[in-house]
N, C-alpha and C positions, 0 to 999 in steps of 0.2 A: 476692466472689466478692465490694466490692465496690463499681470498684470496682466494681477493681476494681478495680474495677473494676476492666469492663471489660471482654479480649482473647480470627480463625479461620484456621488454616493450610490453604492448599490449593495444593499444588505450591510454586511460588516466589512466590506472590501477596503483595504488600506489604500490601494492605488486609486480606486474610485473616490474615496473620501477626500483625499488631497487633490485629486484632479478636479473635484467639484469646485474648489476655490480657484483653480487655474483656468477652468473652461466654462462651466455653466454660469458661474458668477465671477468670472475672471476680473481681477481687479488691478488694473494698471492705471495710467496717468496721463492727463494732459499737462505737459510739463513746461515747455519752453516759453509759453506766451502767457505771462501772468499780468493781471492788472493790480492796482493798489488795493490791498485787502482792508477790510474793517474800517472804511470811512464812515462818517456820519451820513444820514440820508441826504443832506444838502450837498455834502462833498461828493457823494457817489453820483448825484444827478448833474452837478455843474462841472466837476473836475475830471470825470472819468475819461473825457476825450484826450487828456494829456497822456494817458497810458498806452502802452504798446498794444494791449489786447482789446482795446475798445473798438466796437464795430463802427463807430462814427465819432468825429471830432466835434465837440459841442462848444461853440463860442457863445451861443444864446440858449439857455435852458428851455426857452419856450419854443424853440425851432427844431425839436428833435424829429428827424425823419422817421417814418414808420415803414414797416415792410409793405411790399407791393400788394399783399392780400387784404390790406385795409383800403376800401374803395376810395378812389379819388385822391390818394396821398402818395407822394413819391417814395420809392423804396430806399431802404437804408444803404444798400450796396447793389451794384448792378450784377446781373448774372453773367458768368463767363462759361459758356458751354463748349465742349470739345467732343471729338470722336471717342469711341470706346477705348482704343489703345492709348491715346493721349491722356484721357482722364485717369486711367489706371497708372500710367507711368508718372504723371505729375503728382498723383496722390501719394505714391510710395516714395518717390525720389525727389520731388520738387521742393522748393522753398516756399511754403505757404505764407500768404499775407493775412494776418489776423483781421485786418481792417475790412476784408472782403466777406467776413462772416455776416450772416443774417439769419433770422429765425426760419425754420422749416416746419410748417404746420402739418398735422395729420391730413388736412383736407387736400394738400398737394402731393401726397405720398407717391402717386403714380405719374406725376408730371414734373416735379422739381427735384434736383439734387443728384439724379442718377448719372448725368453726363457733366457734372461739375466736380472739379478736383477737391479733395478733402482739405479742410482748414480746421485748425484747432478751435474748440469752443471757448468762449470767454469765461472769465470768472463770473460767479453770480453777483447779484446786486449787493449782497453782504460781503463780498470779497472772497468767498470760498472758491478754490480752484476745482475744476472737474478732474479729479484724480482718483485712481483706483485704490481700494483697500483689500486686504486679505480676508477671504471668506465673506465678501460683501458683493452684492449685485452692482454692476457698473452703471447701466442706463446711459451709456455714452460710447462713442467711437474713439479709438486711440491709434497712435502710430508709435510703436515702441517694441522692445523685446526685453525679456528678463530671465534669469536663472532662479530656480527654486531649490531650496533644501528643506525638507520636512522630516520630522522624526516623531514616532509615536512611542511613548514610554509605558511599560506595564509593570505592575508590582509582582513580587514573589518570583516563582519559577518561570513565569511567562516572559518570552523574549520581546525585544523591541523591534520595530520596523522602521524603515526609512525610505525616502524618495528623493531622487534628483531629477530635475526636469528643465527643459528649455521651452519657452513660449514666445511666440511672435504675433503681434497685431499688425496686420498689413491692410490699411484702408485702400479700397478700390474706387471710391467716390465719396461724396458727402453723405450718401445714404447707406453705403455698404462697406463692411469690414470683414476680413477673413482672419480667424484666429486659429493658429496651429500649435498644438501642444505635443511635445516629444518627451515622454518619461524615460530617459536613457538609462536609469538604474532604479530598481525597485526591490525591496526585500520584505518578505512576510515572515512570520514566525509561528511555530506551532509547538505545543507541548502535549505529551501523552496522546498524540493522535488527534487532538482537537485544535481547530483553528483559532488563533488569537487574532490574526489578521488574515482573513480568508480570501480565496480566489473570488472572481467577480460573481459567480453564480451563488445566490443566497443558499445557505445550508450546506455548501460543499465543505469538505474537510481535507486537510493535507497532513500526512504523517510526519513531515519534517519541514524545516525552514528552507526557503529558496531565495535566490537572488538572480535577477535577470532584467530583461527589457520589458517595460510596461506597454500598455495599449495606446496607440496614437489616437488623437482626436482632432477633428476639423469642425470649426464652428463659423458658418456665415451669420453675421449680425447685421440687422437693418435698423437704421435710425427712423423711428416712426414719427416722432414729434420732438421739436427742440425750440425752446425759448431761452432767454438769458438765465432764468432761474429754475427751469424745469426741462427734463428730457426723458424720453421714453423709447425703449428699444425692444425688438423682438429677435429671437435667434433660434437656430436649430443645431445643437451640439450632436456630432456624430462620433461615437466612441467605437473604434474598430478593434476586432480581436487579433491584433498584430503582435502581441507581446510573447514573451517566453512562457511556455507551459511549465507548471500549471498556473503561473501567475496571470496569464492572458485570459481574457473572457472567452466564452465559447460562442458568443453571438454578438452581432452589432447592437448597440444601444442608442436609440434616438431620444434626445431630450429637448423638446420645444420649451421655451421659457420667455418670459417678459421681465424687464427690469426698469426701474425708474431712479432718477436722481433729482433732488430738490434742495436748493439753498434757501431755507425758509426764514433765516434770521442771522444777521452778522456773519460770523465764520462758521455757523452751524449748518450741517447737511444731514438730511434724512434720505436714506436710500433703501431699496428693497427689491424683491423679485419672487417669482413663482414659476416652478418648472415641473415637468412630469417626465421621469426617466422610464422609457418603454423598451425593454429587451425584445428583440425580434423573434426570440424563440418562445415567447409567451410565459417566461418564468416568473413574472410578477412585476407590476408597475410600482414605482416609488414617487410619491409627491414630495417635492423639495421646496421649502419655503424659507425666506430669509428676510431679516430686517436689521438695519444698522443705523446708528447715530454717532456723529463725531463733530469735532470742532478744530478748525485750523487757527493757529495762534500767531504765526509769524509771516513776514513777507517772503517772496520767492528767493530773493538774492541774499538772505542772511547766511553767512558762511556756516556750513555744516548743518544748520538747522533751518533751512529755508522751507516754507510751506509746512512747518512742523504741525502734525495733526495727530490727535489721539482719538480713539473710537472704540465702540463696543458693538459686536455683531452677534446676532442670534440665528442659528441655522437649525431647522427641524427636518428630519428625513422620516417619512411615514410610508411603510409598505401598505398599499391599498388593500391587500388581502389579509392583513393583520395589523390593524391600527394600534394594538397594544404594544407592538414592538417599535414604536416611534422613538427615535433617538434625537436628543436636543443637545447642541453644543454652543457654549458661549466663547467668543473669541475677542478678548481685549487686544488692541494692537496700536501700533504707531507707524508713522511715515515721515520721512524727512528728505529734503533735497540737499545732497552733500556737495553739489557744485557741478557745473558743466553738463547739466541735464542728466546726471546720475542720481539715482534714488536708492534708499535703503528702507525696507519695510520688515516689520516683525509682528508676529501674532502668536498667541498662546491658546490654542483650542482646548477648552476645558469642558468635559462632558458633565451633564447634570441629570442624566437618566441612567438606568441600569444597562440598556442597550447602548453600546459605544464602540468606536473603532479602536481606541486605546484609552488608558487611564488618564493620560495627559499627553499633549502634543506641543510641538513648536514648529513654526514655519518662518522661513526667511526668504525675502526676495531681494535680488540685486538687479536693478533695472536701469535701462538706458533708453531715453526718448530721443527721437531725431526729427 
């Protein structure tokens, strides 16, 4: 989610479509703290304490500490609680210790994590890192920022559209992340008075192409539940009509959503999410659903190809007032750590339904985690 970064679909809106992968399911990355991936089950159990990201050091596999919410058993790591300002400052600017990570269950949502500084989540038991993908739900909290370039291609006389954006994930605690997306340049295109990439209001038309500033979005994200292999988040994306007319939306759009991440086997990850885009002017709600699967092949520090991951994402956007206009997009993509916590991500959004944002798209992320 990140990084995402990143991406909000509203009707056939180009800005919203790519903002969807930047914000609603922003896909970015837990980068700096990797554990040894792809070990055998015995290796994962006995040797993971030797790695930097392991929550506990294991000298005896039978003596694994358990979280404090298991009755009568010592916690894996002690809680370090701080005041509000110190928690936020340490979360954003501090140097986190991965060894202080411990599971945060849903049962302690209102009592744990809010006054503890953010720490990166560990790799899953199969070695898969908690990192974001393009057009895929995050299900995690990140500390990073990235630039996006996205382009939509159209056949015939229809023009192309493009988007340039900057996204930042700023953790405020172990439970709370704030995502800010700034689409600093956006272009839509129209031919013969009909929109190829339309403004945010469904059904609106523009007689000519426009280039300008897109709509800012702000997304508070809450970590609902997290274990080594599974995490669940809830968020509320707020898309504001702050862009250049006629590209800007005419109303605020709220998108509550949930996302999950699961390392289910080896380097394989399944992730997905469900959200509802609700324009405040009542112009029509959209149901946004997403599911993705992918595999990480290399270790974090392999030059230029660290944490190399390939994946496939499916995104469906359904106007609730007209389910026949559902649009479905497949996004094959890749992600790689090029070094020094810099990442490169690429995705190729490919529509498979008649309703579409563009005939073919491409999205690139240039990401830095800190």
